[in-house]
KOLBABA-928522 format. One record per residue (C-alpha): residue number from 0; residue in one letter; x, y, z. Coordinates in nm, 4 decimals. Each point is the difference from the previous one (the first is absolute). Last residue first. Layout:
<titis>
seq,type,X,Y,Z
NUM,A,X,Y,Z .
...
</titis>
This chain:
<titis>
seq,type,X,Y,Z
85,V,7.4361,11.7363,12.4564 .
84,A,0.1784,0.1254,-0.3131 .
83,D,0.2303,-0.3029,-0.0120 .
82,A,-0.2968,-0.2333,-0.0255 .
81,A,-0.1479,0.2057,-0.2850 .
80,L,0.3289,-0.0049,-0.1925 .
79,H,0.0331,-0.3756,0.0504 .
78,T,-0.3537,-0.0610,-0.1279 .
77,N,0.0710,0.2352,-0.2928 .
76,V,0.3070,-0.2044,-0.0944 .
75,L,-0.1910,-0.3281,0.0101 .
74,D,-0.2937,0.1425,-0.1978 .
73,I,0.2373,0.1303,-0.2686 .
72,L,0.1741,-0.3390,-0.0129 .
71,A,-0.3292,-0.1886,-0.0350 .
70,R,-0.1273,0.2361,-0.2710 .
69,P,0.3320,-0.0225,-0.1920 .
68,T,-0.0289,-0.3785,-0.0046 .
67,T,0.1945,-0.2824,0.1660 .
66,A,-0.0074,0.1377,0.3530 .
65,D,0.0441,-0.3353,0.1751 .
64,S,0.3806,0.0306,-0.0233 .
63,L,-0.0250,0.3295,0.1863 .
62,V,-0.1612,-0.1704,0.2967 .
61,S,0.2980,-0.2333,0.0379 .
60,E,0.2480,0.2803,-0.0721 .
59,D,-0.1412,0.2272,0.2720 .
58,L,-0.0200,0.3579,-0.1270 .
57,A,0.1651,0.2600,0.2205 .
56,I,-0.1178,0.3604,-0.0326 .
55,A,0.1742,0.3327,-0.0558 .
54,Y,-0.2033,0.0896,-0.3130 .
53,E,0.2894,0.0630,-0.2388 .
52,R,0.2400,-0.2494,0.1525 .
51,E,-0.2538,-0.2813,0.0393 .
50,I,-0.1449,0.0613,-0.3464 .
49,R,0.3473,-0.0116,-0.1567 .
48,S,0.0793,-0.3242,0.1794 .
47,S,-0.3348,-0.1466,-0.1102 .
46,T,0.0739,0.0860,-0.3628 .
45,E,0.3493,-0.1492,0.0193 .
44,L,-0.1480,-0.3187,0.1434 .
43,L,-0.2647,0.0100,-0.2733 .
42,A,0.2638,0.0208,-0.2704 .
41,L,0.1829,-0.2955,0.1542 .
40,S,-0.3226,-0.2040,0.0204 .
39,E,-0.0922,0.0398,-0.3659 .
38,Y,-0.1813,0.2938,-0.1589 .
37,G,-0.1039,-0.0568,-0.3619 .
36,L,-0.3611,0.1128,0.0345 .
35,Q,-0.1136,-0.3627,-0.0085 .
34,E,0.2324,-0.0671,0.2959 .
33,F,-0.1520,0.2942,0.1858 .
32,E,-0.3390,-0.1716,-0.0209 .
31,T,-0.2685,0.2216,-0.1525 .
30,D,-0.2690,0.1240,0.2397 .
29,L,0.0892,0.3695,-0.0015 .
28,I,0.1285,-0.0056,-0.3587 .
27,E,-0.2673,0.1870,-0.1994 .
26,A,0.2226,0.1430,-0.2731 .
25,D,0.2489,0.2815,0.0630 .
24,L,0.2659,-0.2546,0.0917 .
23,D,-0.0145,-0.1300,-0.3580 .
22,V,0.2201,-0.3085,-0.0087 .
21,S,0.1841,-0.1160,-0.3139 .
20,E,0.2845,0.2446,0.0590 .
19,D,0.0725,-0.1613,0.3374 .
18,A,0.0301,0.2832,0.2441 .
17,G,0.2788,0.1546,0.2020 .
16,A,0.1232,-0.1725,0.3117 .
15,G,0.0463,0.2583,0.2704 .
14,E,-0.1152,0.3283,-0.1513 .
13,L,-0.2776,-0.1641,-0.2032 .
12,L,-0.1313,-0.2018,0.2935 .
11,I,0.0203,0.3038,0.2286 .
10,R,-0.1960,0.2185,-0.2421 .
9,K,-0.2598,-0.2713,-0.0607 .
8,L,-0.0449,-0.0487,0.3748 .
7,D,-0.0478,0.3711,0.0643 .
6,T,-0.2574,0.0246,-0.2808 .
5,L,-0.1791,-0.3045,0.1414 .
4,T,-0.0289,0.1862,0.3272 .
3,F,0.1625,0.0031,0.3422 .
2,Q,-0.1863,0.2339,0.2316 .
1,P,0.1627,0.2438,0.2392 .
0,M,-0.1657,0.0648,0.3359 .
</titis>
């Protein structure tokens, strides 16, 4: 079963929306709100679309809106991947 990691998330964020020059994505960001990292709702929609295509999963928008940090989004994606593997 594939795992979705922080490295995967950083790659997808950078490919889809780039990065705010004032934000260090290599810092400890797991529990930092996406908004503080410079990612607004449109960037996160693009990120979720890329994740869905790459990992062949469907992320519910209502649950996705609760994933306000990288850790929460990674956990959400991995929960979907695990459910699909069963």
